[in-house]
N, C-alpha and C positions, 0 to 999 in steps of 0.2 A: 538416503539422499541428504546432502549437506544443505542447510538452510542459510542463505546469505544474511548476514547481520543487518537488521533494520528493515527488511522487506515487510515483515508482518506489521511493524509499527507504521511504516510508510503507508501501507494499504489501509490500516485502521484509521489513521488520521485523515486520509483522503476520503474515506467513506463518511466520516464524521463531518468533514468540510462540506461535502456535497449534500448530505442529508440533514444537516443542522446549520443552515446558513446564518441563522440568527445568533449562533454561538461562535462564529468564526472570530479568531483573534490571533494575536502575534504568537502565542504559545503554540498553537496548532501549525501555523505557518512555519515557525522556526523548526518544529519537529519534522514537518514534511521536508524542509530543505536539508536538515541534518541527516535524516534517514536516507534521503535520496543520495546524498554524497557518500554515506557509508556503503550503500548498496553498489554504487558505481565503483568504489574502491575495491570491494570484494570481487566484483566481476573482472576488473583489471588484473587483480592478483591471482585469480583463478579462472583462466580462460576456458578450462575444461567444463566449467559449470554451464556454459552456453548450450551445450548439447542437451542438458536436462532442465533448461529454464522453464519450459512449459509446465512440467510437473512441480517444480519448486514454486512457481507463481500460483498454480492451482491450490497447492497445499497451504501456502501462506494466506491466500485470499479466503479460503474456507474458514480458517481460524480468525482472520480479521473480521469477517461477517459475524461470526458467533460473538466475538468480543464487542463489536459495534452495537449489535442488538442488545446485548446485556447492559452496556454502559449508557446507551441513549434511551433505552426503554421503547425503542421502535420495534415493530414486529419484524421477525426474521425474514418473512417472505416479501418485504418491500425492497430488499437488496437484490441485485441481479444474481443469478445462479453462478455465472462465470464472471471473472474480472472484466469490468467494462473498459479498462484502459490497456492500451498497447504498451509493450516494453519501451517504445520510443517516448510515449507520454510519461511513463513512470520516471524516466531518467532525464526528461526535458526540464531544464532549470526553472523556467517560468510557467510551467503548466500546473494549474490548480483547477480541479473539476468544478463545474457550475451546478 
């Protein structure tokens, strides 16, 4: 399965944004915005990806949780098992998890 560019990083930084609110900064916000845009462009250029988006999202989220746990030092089990955000939220320009 093809992995859209930026989805893993988008999810990683959204997890860090939500679970480390005291460390939020312009760098994470910029990364979320940048990766969101990259992800949207990949979807536009590859409309066939939409049929496999659930699997792509699940795979990217699993990796993002592993990396978030490693980078933050937080326990793996505090993160939701499945991605807590909808595709609409992931591509919504001004959505940042609380």
